[in-house]
C-alpha positions as CSV (number, residue, x, y, z in Angstrom):
1,M,-57.1,-49.0,53.6
2,A,-53.4,-48.5,52.7
3,K,-51.0,-51.3,53.4
4,S,-49.6,-51.0,56.9
5,S,-46.3,-52.2,58.4
6,A,-48.4,-54.4,60.7
7,D,-49.1,-56.6,57.6
8,D,-45.3,-56.9,57.0
9,A,-44.5,-60.6,57.7
10,E,-40.8,-59.9,57.3
11,L,-40.9,-57.2,60.0
12,R,-42.7,-59.7,62.3
13,R,-40.0,-62.4,61.7
14,A,-37.3,-59.8,62.4
15,C,-39.0,-58.9,65.7
16,A,-39.3,-62.6,66.6
17,A,-35.5,-63.1,65.9
18,A,-34.6,-60.0,68.0
19,V,-36.8,-61.2,70.9
20,A,-35.3,-64.7,70.7
21,A,-31.7,-63.3,70.6
22,S,-32.4,-61.3,73.8
23,G,-32.7,-64.6,75.7
24,A,-36.5,-64.5,76.1
25,R,-38.0,-68.0,75.9
26,G,-41.5,-68.9,75.0
27,E,-42.6,-65.4,73.8
28,E,-44.6,-65.2,70.6
29,V,-44.9,-62.0,68.6
30,T,-48.6,-61.4,67.9
31,F,-48.4,-57.9,66.5
32,S,-45.6,-55.5,65.2
33,I,-45.7,-52.1,63.7
34,R,-43.3,-49.2,62.9
35,V,-43.6,-46.0,65.0
36,A,-41.6,-42.8,65.7
37,K,-40.5,-42.1,69.2
38,G,-40.4,-38.5,70.7
39,R,-40.6,-36.6,74.0
40,G,-42.6,-33.5,73.3
41,I,-40.5,-30.6,74.7
42,F,-37.3,-32.2,73.5
43,E,-38.6,-32.1,69.9
44,K,-39.3,-28.3,70.4
45,L,-35.6,-27.9,71.4
46,G,-34.4,-29.5,68.2
47,R,-34.3,-33.2,69.1
48,L,-35.5,-35.4,66.2
49,A,-37.9,-38.3,66.6
50,K,-36.3,-41.7,66.5
51,P,-37.6,-44.7,64.4
52,R,-38.7,-47.6,66.6
53,V,-40.7,-50.8,66.2
54,L,-43.5,-51.7,68.8
55,A,-44.1,-55.5,69.2
56,L,-46.8,-57.1,71.3
57,T,-45.8,-60.5,72.6
58,T,-47.4,-63.2,74.7
59,K,-46.0,-65.9,76.9
60,H,-48.1,-68.9,77.6
61,S,-47.2,-70.9,80.8
62,S,-47.4,-74.7,80.9
63,K,-47.5,-74.9,84.7
64,G,-50.9,-73.5,85.2
65,E,-49.8,-70.0,85.8
66,A,-51.5,-67.0,84.2
67,N,-50.4,-66.0,80.7
68,K,-48.3,-62.9,80.4
69,A,-48.4,-60.0,77.8
70,F,-45.6,-57.6,77.0
71,L,-45.0,-54.5,74.9
72,R,-41.5,-54.5,73.5
73,V,-39.7,-51.5,72.0
74,L,-37.0,-52.4,69.4
75,K,-34.5,-50.1,67.8
76,Y,-32.3,-50.3,64.7
77,S,-28.6,-50.9,65.3
78,S,-25.8,-49.5,63.1
79,G,-26.2,-52.5,60.8
80,A,-30.0,-51.9,60.3
81,V,-30.7,-54.9,62.5
82,L,-33.4,-54.8,65.1
83,E,-32.4,-55.2,68.7
84,P,-34.4,-54.9,72.0
85,A,-34.4,-51.5,73.6
86,K,-37.2,-51.5,76.2
87,L,-39.7,-53.9,77.8
88,Y,-43.1,-53.0,79.3
89,K,-45.5,-55.4,81.1
90,L,-49.1,-54.8,79.9
91,K,-50.4,-55.6,83.4
92,H,-49.1,-52.2,84.5
93,L,-50.8,-50.3,81.6
94,T,-53.3,-47.9,83.2
95,K,-54.0,-45.2,80.6
96,V,-53.9,-44.7,76.8
97,E,-53.9,-41.0,76.0
98,V,-54.0,-39.4,72.6
99,I,-52.0,-36.1,72.5
100,S,-54.4,-33.3,71.8
101,S,-51.6,-30.9,70.6
102,D,-51.1,-33.1,67.5
103,P,-53.9,-32.1,65.1
104,S,-53.4,-35.4,63.1
105,G,-54.4,-37.4,66.2
106,C,-51.6,-39.9,65.4
107,T,-49.5,-39.3,68.6
108,F,-50.4,-41.0,71.9
109,V,-48.8,-41.8,75.3
110,L,-49.0,-45.1,77.1
111,G,-49.1,-44.6,80.9
112,F,-47.7,-47.4,83.2
113,D,-48.3,-47.3,87.0
114,N,-44.8,-48.5,87.8
115,L,-43.2,-45.5,86.1
116,R,-44.9,-42.8,88.2
117,S,-41.7,-42.2,90.3
118,Q,-39.7,-41.1,87.3
119,T,-39.4,-37.4,86.6
120,V,-38.8,-37.8,82.9
121,A,-41.9,-37.6,80.8
122,P,-43.0,-40.9,79.2
123,P,-42.2,-41.3,75.5
124,Q,-44.7,-40.3,72.8
125,W,-45.4,-42.6,69.9
126,T,-46.4,-41.3,66.5
127,M,-48.1,-43.4,63.9
128,R,-48.2,-43.0,60.2
129,N,-51.9,-42.5,60.0
130,I,-55.1,-42.9,62.1
131,D,-55.7,-46.5,60.9
132,D,-52.3,-47.6,62.2
133,R,-53.0,-45.8,65.5
134,N,-56.4,-47.5,65.9
135,R,-55.0,-50.8,64.9
136,L,-52.3,-50.7,67.5
137,L,-54.5,-49.3,70.3
138,F,-57.3,-51.8,69.5
139,C,-54.7,-54.7,69.6
140,I,-53.5,-53.5,72.9
141,L,-57.0,-53.2,74.4
142,N,-57.8,-56.6,72.8
143,M,-54.8,-58.3,74.6
144,C,-55.6,-56.6,77.9
145,K,-59.2,-57.8,77.8
146,E,-58.3,-61.3,76.6
147,I,-55.3,-62.1,78.8
148,L,-55.5,-59.6,81.7
149,S,-59.3,-59.3,81.8
150,Y,-59.4,-55.5,82.2
151,L,-59.3,-52.4,80.0
152,P,-57.0,-49.4,80.7
153,K,-58.5,-45.9,80.7
154,V,-58.7,-44.3,77.2
155,V,-58.3,-40.5,77.1
156,G,-58.4,-38.1,74.1
157,I,-60.2,-40.4,71.7
158,D,-63.9,-41.0,70.9
159,I,-64.7,-44.4,72.2
160,V,-67.7,-44.8,69.9
161,E,-65.6,-43.9,66.9
162,L,-63.0,-46.5,67.9
163,A,-65.6,-49.1,68.4
164,L,-67.2,-48.3,65.0
165,W,-63.7,-48.4,63.4
166,A,-63.1,-51.8,65.0
167,K,-66.4,-53.1,63.6
168,E,-65.7,-51.9,60.1
169,N,-62.2,-53.3,60.0
170,A,-62.9,-56.6,61.8
171,L,-62.5,-58.5,58.5
172,T,-59.0,-57.0,58.0
173,L,-58.0,-57.8,61.5
174,D,-59.3,-61.4,61.1
175,N,-57.2,-61.9,58.0
176,Q,-53.9,-61.3,59.9
177,V,-53.0,-65.0,60.2
178,S,-49.6,-65.8,61.6
179,N,-47.6,-69.0,61.2
180,Q,-45.8,-70.0,64.4
181,D,-43.1,-72.8,64.6
182,G,-44.1,-74.0,61.1
183,Q,-47.7,-74.9,62.1
184,E,-50.7,-73.5,60.2
185,T,-53.5,-72.0,62.3
186,S,-57.1,-72.3,61.3
187,V,-58.5,-69.1,59.8
188,V,-62.0,-70.0,60.8
189,T,-61.1,-70.6,64.5
190,Q,-59.1,-67.4,64.7
191,T,-61.9,-65.4,63.2
192,E,-64.5,-66.8,65.6
193,R,-62.2,-66.0,68.6
194,K,-61.4,-62.6,67.4
195,V,-64.9,-61.7,66.6
196,T,-66.0,-62.7,70.1
197,V,-63.2,-60.7,71.7
198,T,-63.9,-57.7,69.4
199,V,-67.5,-57.7,70.3
200,T,-66.6,-57.8,74.0
201,V,-64.1,-54.9,73.6
202,E,-66.7,-52.9,71.7
203,N,-69.3,-53.5,74.4
204,D,-66.8,-52.4,77.1
205,L,-65.9,-49.3,75.1
206,V,-69.6,-48.5,74.6
207,S,-70.1,-49.1,78.3
208,Q,-67.3,-46.6,79.1
209,A,-68.9,-44.1,76.7
210,K,-72.3,-44.5,78.5
211,D,-70.6,-44.0,81.8
212,E,-69.1,-40.8,80.5
213,E,-72.5,-39.6,79.2
214,E,-74.1,-40.3,82.6
215,D,-71.3,-38.4,84.3
216,M,-71.8,-35.5,81.8
217,E,-75.6,-35.5,82.5
218,A,-75.0,-35.5,86.2
219,L,-72.6,-32.5,85.7
220,L,-75.2,-30.7,83.6
221,D,-77.9,-31.3,86.2
222,T,-75.8,-29.3,88.7
223,Y,-76.5,-26.3,86.6
224,V,-80.0,-24.8,86.6
225,M,-80.1,-23.4,83.1
226,G,-82.8,-23.1,80.5
227,I,-82.5,-23.5,76.8
228,G,-81.7,-19.9,76.4
229,E,-78.7,-20.2,78.7
230,A,-76.8,-22.5,76.3
231,D,-74.6,-19.6,75.0
232,A,-73.7,-18.7,78.6
233,F,-72.9,-22.3,79.4
234,S,-70.7,-22.5,76.2
235,E,-68.9,-19.3,77.2
236,R,-68.3,-20.5,80.7
237,L,-66.8,-23.8,79.3
238,K,-64.5,-21.7,77.0
239,Q,-63.4,-19.6,80.0
240,E,-62.6,-22.7,82.0
241,L,-60.8,-24.2,79.0
242,V,-58.6,-21.1,78.7
243,A,-57.9,-21.2,82.4
244,L,-56.8,-24.8,82.2
245,E,-54.6,-24.1,79.1
246,A,-53.0,-21.2,81.0
247,A,-52.4,-23.5,84.0
248,N,-50.7,-26.0,81.7
249,V,-48.5,-23.3,80.1
250,Y,-47.6,-22.1,83.5
251,Q,-46.7,-25.6,84.6
252,L,-44.7,-26.1,81.5
253,L,-42.8,-22.9,82.2
254,E,-42.1,-24.0,85.7
255,S,-40.7,-27.3,84.5
256,E,-38.3,-25.6,82.0
257,P,-35.5,-25.2,84.6
258,L,-35.9,-28.9,85.3
259,V,-35.6,-29.6,81.6
260,E,-32.5,-27.4,81.4
261,E,-31.0,-29.3,84.3
262,V,-31.7,-32.6,82.7
263,L,-30.2,-31.3,79.4
264,Q,-27.1,-30.2,81.3
265,G,-26.9,-33.5,83.0
266,L,-27.1,-35.2,79.6
267,D,-24.4,-32.9,78.2
268,S,-22.2,-33.7,81.2
269,A,-22.8,-37.4,80.7
270,S,-22.0,-37.1,77.0
271,A,-18.7,-35.3,77.8
272,A,-17.9,-38.0,80.3
273,V,-18.6,-40.7,77.7
274,D,-16.4,-38.8,75.2
275,D,-13.6,-38.6,77.8
276,M,-14.0,-42.3,78.5
277,D,-13.8,-43.1,74.8
278,E,-10.6,-41.1,74.5
279,W,-9.1,-42.9,77.5
280,L,-10.1,-46.2,76.0
281,R,-8.5,-45.2,72.7
282,I,-5.3,-44.3,74.5
283,F,-5.3,-47.5,76.5
284,N,-6.0,-49.4,73.4
285,L,-3.0,-47.7,71.7
286,K,-0.8,-48.5,74.6
287,L,-2.0,-52.1,74.7
288,R,-1.3,-52.4,71.0
289,H,2.2,-51.1,71.5
290,M,2.7,-53.4,74.5
291,R,1.5,-56.3,72.4
292,E,4.0,-55.4,69.7
293,D,6.8,-55.2,72.3
294,I,5.8,-58.5,73.7
295,S,5.7,-60.0,70.2
296,S,9.2,-58.5,69.5
297,I,10.6,-59.8,72.8
298,E,9.1,-63.3,72.1
299,S,10.6,-63.3,68.7
300,R,14.0,-62.1,70.0
301,N,13.8,-64.7,72.7
302,N,13.1,-67.4,70.2
303,G,16.1,-66.2,68.2
304,L,18.3,-66.3,71.3
305,E,17.1,-69.7,72.2
306,M,17.9,-70.9,68.7
307,Q,21.3,-69.2,68.8
308,S,22.0,-70.7,72.2
309,V,21.3,-74.2,70.9
310,N,23.4,-73.6,67.8
311,N,26.3,-72.2,69.8
312,K,26.1,-75.2,72.1
313,G,26.3,-77.5,69.1
314,L,29.1,-75.4,67.6
315,V,31.1,-75.7,70.8
316,E,30.6,-79.5,70.8
317,E,31.8,-79.7,67.2
318,M,34.8,-77.5,68.0
319,E,35.7,-79.7,71.0
320,K,35.6,-82.8,68.8
321,L,37.7,-81.0,66.2
322,L,40.3,-80.0,68.8
323,E,40.5,-83.6,70.0
324,R,41.5,-84.7,66.6
325,L,43.8,-81.7,65.9
326,R,47.5,-82.3,66.5
327,I,49.8,-79.3,66.7
328,P,53.6,-80.0,66.1
329,Q,56.0,-79.1,68.9
330,E,58.4,-77.1,66.7
331,S,57.9,-73.3,66.5
332,L,55.7,-71.6,63.8
333,D,57.4,-70.4,60.6
334,K,57.8,-66.6,61.1
335,S,58.2,-66.0,57.4
336,C,54.5,-66.5,56.9
337,L,53.5,-64.2,59.8
338,G,54.3,-61.0,57.9
339,P,51.8,-61.3,55.0
340,L,49.2,-62.7,57.5
341,R,49.7,-59.7,59.8
342,K,49.4,-57.3,57.0
343,A,46.2,-58.8,55.6
344,Y,44.7,-58.8,59.0
345,C,45.6,-55.1,59.6
346,V,44.2,-54.0,56.3
347,S,40.9,-55.7,56.6
348,L,40.3,-54.8,60.2
349,N,41.4,-51.2,59.6
350,L,38.6,-50.6,57.2
351,L,36.0,-52.0,59.7
352,L,37.3,-49.9,62.6
353,R,37.5,-46.7,60.6
354,R,33.9,-47.2,59.4
355,E,32.7,-47.8,62.9
356,A,34.5,-44.8,64.2
357,R,33.2,-42.6,61.4
358,E,29.5,-43.7,61.9
359,F,29.7,-43.3,65.6
360,A,31.3,-39.8,65.4
361,N,28.6,-38.7,62.9
362,E,25.8,-40.1,65.0
363,L,27.3,-38.5,68.1
364,R,27.4,-35.0,66.6
365,A,23.9,-35.3,65.1
366,S,22.3,-36.4,68.4
367,T,24.0,-33.7,70.5
368,K,21.9,-30.6,71.1
369,A,24.2,-27.5,71.3
370,P,23.7,-23.8,70.7
371,K,24.3,-22.8,67.1
372,N,25.8,-19.3,67.7
373,P,29.3,-19.3,69.3
374,A,30.0,-17.0,72.2
375,V,31.9,-13.7,71.7
376,W,33.8,-13.0,74.9
377,L,36.1,-10.0,74.7
378,E,34.9,-8.0,71.6
379,G,32.3,-5.3,71.3
380,S,31.5,-1.8,72.7
381,N,30.9,-0.9,76.3
382,S,27.2,-0.9,75.8
383,G,27.3,-4.6,74.9
384,G,27.9,-5.6,78.5
385,Q,28.9,-9.1,79.3
386,N,28.0,-10.8,76.1
387,G,29.5,-14.2,76.9
388,S,27.0,-17.0,76.1
389,S,25.4,-18.5,79.1
390,A,24.0,-21.5,77.2
391,D,24.9,-24.9,78.5
392,T,27.5,-26.6,76.3
393,S,28.3,-29.5,78.6
394,T,26.9,-31.9,76.0
395,V,29.8,-31.1,73.8
396,S,32.5,-32.3,76.2
397,D,30.2,-35.2,77.2
398,A,30.1,-36.3,73.5
399,Y,33.9,-36.2,73.4
400,S,34.2,-38.2,76.6
401,K,31.7,-40.7,75.3
402,M,33.9,-41.1,72.1
403,L,36.9,-41.8,74.3
404,T,35.0,-44.1,76.6
405,I,33.8,-46.3,73.8
406,F,36.8,-46.4,71.5
407,I,39.9,-46.1,73.7
408,P,39.2,-49.5,75.6
409,L,38.2,-51.0,72.2
410,L,41.5,-49.9,70.6
411,V,43.5,-51.2,73.6
412,D,41.8,-54.5,73.5
413,E,42.3,-54.8,69.7
414,S,46.0,-54.0,70.2
415,S,46.4,-56.6,73.0
416,F,44.5,-59.2,71.0
417,F,46.5,-58.5,67.9
418,A,49.8,-58.8,69.8
419,H,48.7,-62.1,71.2
420,F,46.9,-63.5,68.2
421,M,49.8,-62.7,65.8
422,C,52.4,-64.3,68.0
423,F,54.4,-61.3,68.9
424,E,57.0,-62.3,71.5
425,V,56.3,-59.5,73.9
426,P,56.5,-60.3,77.7
427,A,53.9,-59.3,80.1
428,L,53.9,-55.6,81.2
429,V,53.4,-54.2,84.7
430,P,50.4,-51.9,84.7
431,A,50.8,-48.4,86.1
432,G,51.0,-48.5,89.9
433,A,51.1,-52.3,90.2
434,P,53.6,-53.4,93.0
435,N,56.6,-55.6,92.2
436,V,56.8,-58.1,95.1
437,N,60.2,-59.4,94.2
438,K,62.1,-56.2,94.3
439,N,64.6,-55.7,97.1
440,R,63.6,-53.3,99.8
441,S,66.4,-50.9,99.2
442,G,65.0,-50.2,95.7
443,A,61.4,-50.2,96.6
444,N,61.1,-46.4,96.8
445,D,63.4,-45.6,93.9
446,P,62.0,-42.5,92.3
447,D,63.4,-43.5,88.9
448,D,61.5,-46.8,89.0
449,D,58.0,-46.2,87.4
450,D,57.0,-49.9,87.3
451,L,56.9,-49.9,83.5
452,N,59.8,-52.3,82.8
453,L,59.4,-55.7,81.2
454,M,59.1,-58.6,83.6
455,D,60.0,-62.2,83.5
456,P,57.6,-64.9,84.6
457,D,58.9,-64.5,88.2
458,G,58.0,-60.8,88.3
459,N,61.6,-59.5,88.1
460,D,62.7,-56.8,85.7
461,I,64.5,-58.0,82.6
462,K,66.8,-56.0,80.3
463,P,65.5,-55.3,76.9
464,D,67.3,-57.1,74.1
465,N,65.4,-58.5,71.1
466,T,62.2,-57.5,72.8
467,S,62.7,-53.9,71.8
468,V,62.9,-54.9,68.2
469,E,59.8,-57.0,68.5
470,L,58.0,-54.1,70.2
471,G,59.0,-51.8,67.3
472,T,57.6,-54.3,64.8
473,L,54.4,-54.6,66.9
474,N,54.0,-50.8,67.0
475,D,54.5,-50.5,63.2
476,A,51.8,-53.2,62.8
477,L,49.5,-51.4,65.2
478,Q,50.0,-48.1,63.2
479,E,48.9,-49.9,60.1
480,L,46.0,-51.5,61.9
481,L,44.6,-48.4,63.5
482,D,45.9,-45.6,61.1
483,G,43.1,-43.2,59.9
484,I,40.9,-43.6,62.9
485,Q,42.4,-40.5,64.5
486,E,40.7,-38.3,61.9
487,D,37.3,-39.0,63.4
488,F,38.6,-38.0,66.8
489,Y,40.0,-34.8,65.3
490,A,36.7,-34.1,63.7
491,V,34.9,-34.3,67.1
492,V,37.5,-32.0,68.7
493,D,37.1,-29.4,65.9
494,W,33.3,-29.6,66.1
495,A,33.4,-29.0,69.9
496,Y,35.8,-26.1,69.4
497,K,33.4,-24.4,67.0
498,I,30.5,-24.7,69.4
499,D,32.4,-23.5,72.5
500,P,36.2,-23.0,72.5
501,L,36.2,-23.1,76.3
502,R,35.3,-26.8,76.2
503,C,38.8,-27.4,75.1
504,I,39.7,-27.1,78.8
505,S,37.3,-30.0,79.7
506,M,38.5,-32.1,76.8
507,H,42.1,-31.5,77.7
508,G,41.5,-32.7,81.2
509,I,39.6,-35.8,79.9
510,T,42.5,-36.6,77.6
511,E,45.0,-36.3,80.4
512,R,43.1,-38.8,82.5
513,Y,43.1,-41.3,79.7
514,L,46.8,-40.7,79.1
515,S,47.7,-41.4,82.7
516,G,46.0,-44.8,82.4
517,Q,47.5,-45.9,79.0
518,K,51.2,-46.7,79.5
519,A,51.5,-50.2,78.1
520,D,53.8,-50.7,75.1
521,A,51.2,-52.9,73.5
522,A,48.9,-49.9,73.3
523,G,51.6,-47.6,71.8
524,F,49.3,-46.4,69.0
525,V,46.6,-45.5,71.6
526,R,49.1,-43.5,73.6
527,K,50.2,-41.7,70.5
528,L,46.6,-41.0,69.6
529,L,45.9,-39.5,73.0
530,D,49.1,-37.4,72.7
531,D,48.0,-36.1,69.3
532,L,44.6,-35.3,70.7
533,E,46.0,-33.4,73.6
534,S,48.3,-31.4,71.3
535,R,45.4,-30.6,68.9
536,I,43.2,-29.5,71.8
537,S,46.0,-27.3,73.1
538,V,46.5,-25.8,69.6
539,Q,42.8,-25.1,69.3
540,F,42.6,-23.5,72.7
541,G,45.7,-21.4,71.8
542,R,43.9,-20.2,68.7
543,F,41.1,-19.0,70.9
544,I,43.4,-17.2,73.3
545,D,45.2,-15.6,70.4
546,E,41.9,-14.4,68.9
547,A,40.9,-13.1,72.3
548,C,44.1,-11.1,72.5
549,H,43.5,-9.7,69.1
550,Q,40.0,-8.6,70.2
551,I,41.6,-6.8,73.2
552,E,44.3,-5.1,71.0
553,R,41.6,-3.8,68.6
554,N,40.5,-1.4,71.4
555,E,43.9,0.3,71.0
556,R,43.0,1.3,67.4
557,N,39.5,2.6,68.3
558,V,38.5,6.2,68.8
559,R,39.6,7.8,72.1
560,Q,38.6,5.5,75.0
561,T,37.1,6.8,78.3
562,G,35.9,5.0,81.4
563,I,36.2,1.3,82.0
564,L,37.2,-0.7,79.0
565,A,34.8,-3.4,77.9
566,Y,37.2,-6.3,78.1
567,I,37.9,-5.7,81.9
568,P,34.6,-6.9,83.3
569,R,34.2,-9.5,80.5
570,F,37.5,-11.1,81.4
571,A,36.1,-11.8,84.9
572,V,33.2,-13.6,83.4
573,L,35.5,-15.5,81.0
574,A,37.8,-16.5,83.9
575,S,34.9,-17.7,86.0
576,R,33.7,-19.9,83.1
577,M,37.2,-21.3,82.5
578,E,37.5,-22.2,86.2
579,Q,34.2,-24.2,85.9
580,Y,35.6,-26.3,83.0
581,I,38.9,-27.3,84.7
582,Q,39.1,-31.1,85.0
583,G,42.0,-33.3,85.9
584,Q,45.4,-31.7,85.4
585,S,44.5,-28.8,83.1
586,R,45.9,-26.1,85.5
587,D,49.0,-25.3,83.5
588,L,46.9,-24.8,80.3
589,I,44.7,-22.3,82.1
590,D,47.5,-20.5,83.8
591,K,49.3,-19.9,80.5
592,A,46.1,-18.6,79.0
593,Y,45.6,-16.2,82.0
594,T,49.2,-14.9,81.7
595,K,48.8,-14.2,78.0
596,L,45.4,-12.6,78.3
597,V,46.2,-10.4,81.3
598,S,49.5,-9.3,79.9
599,T,47.8,-8.2,76.7
600,M,45.1,-6.4,78.7
601,F,47.5,-4.4,80.8
602,T,49.7,-3.5,77.8
603,T,46.7,-2.4,75.8
604,L,45.4,-0.4,78.8
605,E,48.7,1.4,79.2
606,K,48.8,2.3,75.5
607,I,45.2,3.6,75.5
608,A,45.9,5.6,78.6
609,Q,48.9,7.3,76.9
610,G,46.7,8.5,74.1
611,D,45.6,11.4,76.3
612,P,48.2,12.4,78.9
613,K,45.7,14.6,80.7
614,T,43.4,11.7,81.6
615,A,46.0,8.9,81.5
616,D,46.1,8.3,85.2
617,I,42.3,8.5,85.6
618,V,41.8,5.8,82.9
619,L,44.4,3.6,84.7
620,I,42.9,4.2,88.1
621,E,39.3,3.3,86.9
622,N,40.3,0.2,84.9
623,Y,42.8,-1.2,87.5
624,A,40.2,-0.7,90.2
625,A,37.5,-2.5,88.0
626,F,39.9,-5.3,87.4
627,Q,40.5,-5.8,91.2
628,N,36.8,-5.6,92.0
629,S,35.7,-8.1,89.3
630,L,38.5,-10.6,90.2
631,Y,38.5,-10.4,94.0
632,D,36.8,-13.7,94.6
633,L,38.7,-15.6,92.0
634,A,42.0,-14.1,93.1
635,N,41.5,-15.7,96.5
636,V,41.5,-19.2,95.1
637,V,43.5,-19.0,91.9
638,P,47.3,-18.2,92.5
639,T,47.9,-17.0,89.0
640,L,45.1,-14.5,89.1
641,A,46.2,-13.5,92.6
642,K,49.6,-12.5,91.1
643,F,47.9,-10.3,88.5
644,Y,45.6,-8.9,91.2
645,H,48.6,-7.7,93.1
646,Q,50.2,-6.3,90.0
647,A,47.0,-4.4,89.2
648,S,47.0,-3.1,92.8
649,E,50.5,-1.8,92.5
650,S,49.8,-0.1,89.2
651,Y,46.6,1.3,90.7
652,E,48.6,2.8,93.6
653,Q,51.2,4.3,91.3
654,A,48.6,5.9,89.1
655,C,46.9,7.3,92.2
656,T,50.2,8.8,93.4
657,R,50.9,10.4,90.0
658,H,47.3,11.7,89.8
659,I,47.4,13.2,93.3
660,S,50.8,14.8,92.6
661,S,49.5,16.3,89.4
662,L,46.5,17.8,91.2
663,I,48.7,19.2,94.0
664,Y,51.1,20.7,91.5
665,L,48.2,22.2,89.5
666,Q,46.7,23.9,92.6
667,F,50.0,25.2,94.0
668,E,52.0,25.7,90.8
669,R,52.8,29.4,91.5
670,L,53.8,28.6,95.1
671,F,56.2,26.0,93.8
672,Q,57.6,28.4,91.3
673,F,58.1,31.0,94.0
674,S,59.9,28.5,96.2
675,R,62.2,27.5,93.3
676,K,63.1,31.1,92.6
677,V,63.8,31.7,96.2
678,D,66.1,28.7,96.3
679,E,67.9,30.0,93.2
680,L,68.4,33.5,94.6
681,T,69.9,32.2,97.8
682,Y,72.9,31.2,95.6
683,T,73.2,34.5,93.7
684,I,72.4,37.5,95.9
685,A,74.2,38.9,98.9
686,A,73.1,38.4,102.4
687,E,72.3,42.0,103.0
688,E,69.8,42.0,100.1
689,V,67.7,39.1,101.6
690,S,65.8,41.5,103.9
């Protein structure tokens, strides 16, 4: 007989280790063998059989209780290590059935009475050969008889053949000697016990066979047949067998929807497990990031704690140093302040310019803005209102952020420089601060802007040497902060290229900062804001000039008819400009309106004169369109209201001329006759009138 896995001592030790690892105490592995697990219909649907190990274990009680027998199913983990998968109690084993559909006879099913409520078919076990099958089944029957004192029903296998096989292979079975807990077991004793049990099992199996023969004889006695009727009896048995097989096929077909339902449930469960795995992966990723953040915070906290301790020690050392330091009462030598101030300005200037450049570059790179600039007053009539509707507020926000960050910084640097470098500049009154020591008669003096120098009592003082010191301070501030304005100019030019109308917003932002920077110590900052305001005005003026050139180009085009394209587009442009007004930018907008509308009206008059026959019609249509498109804005913007009334007057004049020309055209001969009559009244005699 070929070597079986039941003889594999290494497999038995692995099973014993897996059982012990599962927490079972006192169980001994008496038999183990490799099998293949399947479920019949699932294999037909493409499911492959799974390798498993079946192990028979016994548990001996020391308290007088009955011994217990178990059938354990073990599976291989990802690391090829056996681990428990299923546990069956042999006391519930009621049937051992060999599957007839397997021609090899190596597949069987173990029926347990405590599993009847389950709708899923019990697993099928497939052995390598008949010997392995008989060995496992005989060991199971042996254990049931020896420990549980009963035998389960055996179906699909010849009992006599099984008994004969057990008798022929009794010597092989006897030689399977196991070593448990390091103690050797007597071969002779085991052989005697196994032979006794084997004989008992054989007798029981033969008894079952005899019972079946008696049942068959009783069944045959119910039929009154002679020897010649054997063929008929055989034919009848075949017919009944066919009927039974048909019934089994029908039952299988009826159970197919249930199988499909089970498969769908398994697919749903598999999808849910996949979703759960994805959620766990996401949560694991978030937890990892959280752990990294916590680690970073802890590291930073440790650094801050160390910095705090070091700063505390540094302050203590500085206090000790100041206690020992003695400063003379006489004044400092001013001759040494000049080189010191210059060196300070040069070194800090490089740092400030680098910070401003890096901040401006990062600001432009991080700001999302449309790439294509808007074209407002150029194009044909079919182009419609082609002004860009993209949101460019991020551009003016970037400019405001630049001022918000650096203007207070420059003011603080200027004030610190003036104080640190010992400039003798008295305190200044901020804009709008009250002077409590002024007499009441001068409290409302319009010429007093609260910007004068003050003595320690709060009274105005006359500038003497202070003006010279302020001039020196401003020169030093110019050297300290010179060059930083280029980065502000770069932001202004960048914003102008994206949306020229944002010059309105930037102009208002600059005016607000100018109104709050009036201290002489921040003279460079005030000059910087003045230069920014001038540059923004120049850039906006360039836009207005270009818009005027776009309007004037219509004059050189081919003969124009209908409403000119720039008339409705100007209304859109004016609406957008009004949205951008901030602070005190009204004068800038009003000047732009004046220049644009004047150019529009002049160009309209020139285009209308190109064809005297339709001149008045062109003027009427375009002035009416101008009034219709600007009606709402003219009600709230005084400058546009003025041009609205001008267009209304021009519209009325054109209507008058056009109506007069129509009347003259219809009654031209009547007018000629009337004129001749008037002329004749001066030349003919009275008697000729009749």
